[in-house]
C-alpha positions as CSV (number, residue, x, y, z in Angstrom):
1,M,-3.6,-13.6,-4.0
2,I,-0.2,-13.9,-3.6
3,R,0.9,-15.1,-7.4
4,L,-1.7,-12.5,-8.5
5,V,0.4,-9.8,-6.7
6,K,3.5,-11.0,-8.2
7,A,2.6,-11.2,-11.2
8,L,0.8,-7.4,-11.1
9,A,4.0,-6.0,-9.2
10,A,6.4,-7.4,-12.4
11,S,7.0,-3.9,-13.9
12,F,6.7,-0.4,-12.4
13,W,4.3,0.5,-14.9
14,S,1.9,-2.5,-14.4
15,T,2.1,-2.0,-10.5
16,L,1.5,2.3,-10.5
17,A,-1.5,1.1,-12.6
18,V,-2.8,-0.9,-10.2
19,V,-2.4,1.3,-7.4
20,V,-4.0,3.9,-9.6
21,V,-7.1,2.3,-10.4
22,I,-7.4,0.0,-6.6
23,S,-7.2,3.9,-5.3
24,A,-9.4,5.6,-7.6
25,I,-12.2,2.8,-6.9
26,A,-11.6,3.1,-3.1
27,V,-11.8,6.7,-3.2
28,A,-15.0,6.7,-5.4
29,I,-16.7,4.1,-3.1
30,V,-16.6,6.3,-0.2
31,V,-17.4,9.6,-2.1
32,N,-20.3,7.7,-3.7
33,A,-21.4,5.7,-0.1
34,F,-20.6,8.1,2.9
35,G,-21.3,11.8,1.1
36,L,-17.5,12.4,1.5
37,R,-15.9,14.9,-1.2
38,V,-13.1,13.9,-3.6
39,T,-10.6,15.6,-2.0
40,G,-11.4,14.8,1.4
41,G,-11.4,11.1,0.3
42,L,-7.9,11.7,-1.4
43,A,-6.8,13.4,1.6
44,I,-7.9,10.7,4.1
45,Y,-6.8,7.8,1.6
46,F,-2.9,9.5,1.5
47,V,-2.6,9.6,5.2
48,I,-3.8,6.4,5.7
49,W,-1.8,4.7,2.3
50,W,1.6,6.0,4.1
51,I,1.3,5.1,7.4
52,L,0.2,1.8,6.4
53,L,3.1,2.2,3.9
54,F,5.5,1.9,6.9
55,A,3.9,-0.9,8.6
56,V,4.0,-3.0,5.2
57,L,7.8,-2.1,4.6
58,P,9.2,-4.8,7.4
59,F,7.1,-7.4,6.3
60,G,9.1,-10.4,4.6
61,V,12.7,-8.6,4.1
62,R,15.8,-10.8,4.2
63,S,19.1,-8.6,5.0
64,Q,22.0,-9.5,2.8
65,V,23.8,-11.6,6.0
66,E,20.9,-13.9,6.1
67,S,20.5,-14.2,2.2
68,G,24.6,-14.7,1.8
69,E,24.7,-12.2,-1.0
70,V,26.2,-9.0,1.0
71,T,27.5,-6.6,-1.6
72,T,30.7,-4.8,-1.1
73,G,30.4,-1.4,0.3
74,T,26.8,-1.8,1.7
75,E,25.5,-2.2,5.3
76,P,25.2,-6.0,5.6
77,G,21.8,-5.7,7.3
78,A,20.0,-4.1,4.1
79,P,17.6,-5.9,2.7
80,S,18.7,-8.1,-0.4
81,A,15.6,-8.0,-2.2
82,P,13.1,-5.5,-1.0
83,G,10.4,-6.0,-3.3
84,L,8.7,-2.5,-2.9
85,Q,6.6,-3.0,-5.8
86,E,4.6,-6.2,-4.1
87,K,4.8,-3.5,-0.8
88,A,2.7,-0.7,-2.7
89,I,0.0,-3.2,-4.1
90,W,-0.2,-5.1,-0.5
91,T,-0.3,-1.3,1.0
92,T,-3.0,-0.4,-1.4
93,L,-5.2,-3.1,-0.7
94,V,-4.9,-2.8,2.8
95,A,-5.4,1.0,2.7
96,S,-8.3,1.0,0.3
97,V,-10.2,-1.3,3.3
98,V,-8.8,0.8,6.0
99,L,-10.5,3.7,4.1
100,V,-14.2,2.2,3.7
101,I,-14.1,1.2,7.3
102,V,-12.9,5.0,8.7
103,A,-15.5,6.3,6.1
104,A,-18.2,4.3,7.7
105,V,-17.0,5.0,11.0
106,F,-16.9,9.1,10.6
107,P,-20.5,9.3,11.1
108,L,-21.0,7.4,14.3
109,A,-18.6,9.3,15.5
110,G,-19.9,12.6,15.0
111,L,-18.0,13.6,12.3
């Protein structure tokens, strides 16, 4: 799975395509299975995705000092290779699962 995500995150356009396709599938599932409107599904997904992005961002980050490649004029604690495209795909995968769980819990909560 990790190799697949790295391969899909090879370029900006492939990353964007993966994020859009997985997001559309997740929203379509909650719209059809749980009776949400498309706008409601998109709104909930948007909030979940951004919250999870900030949870995923610190994973696997190595600072410039740790990697031994400090660029002159930058903060030594700045990430040397943040891997944002891979993190966008991981965030999308996790947010899709969380969206389905949240949509399934809504009727139980009376919402």
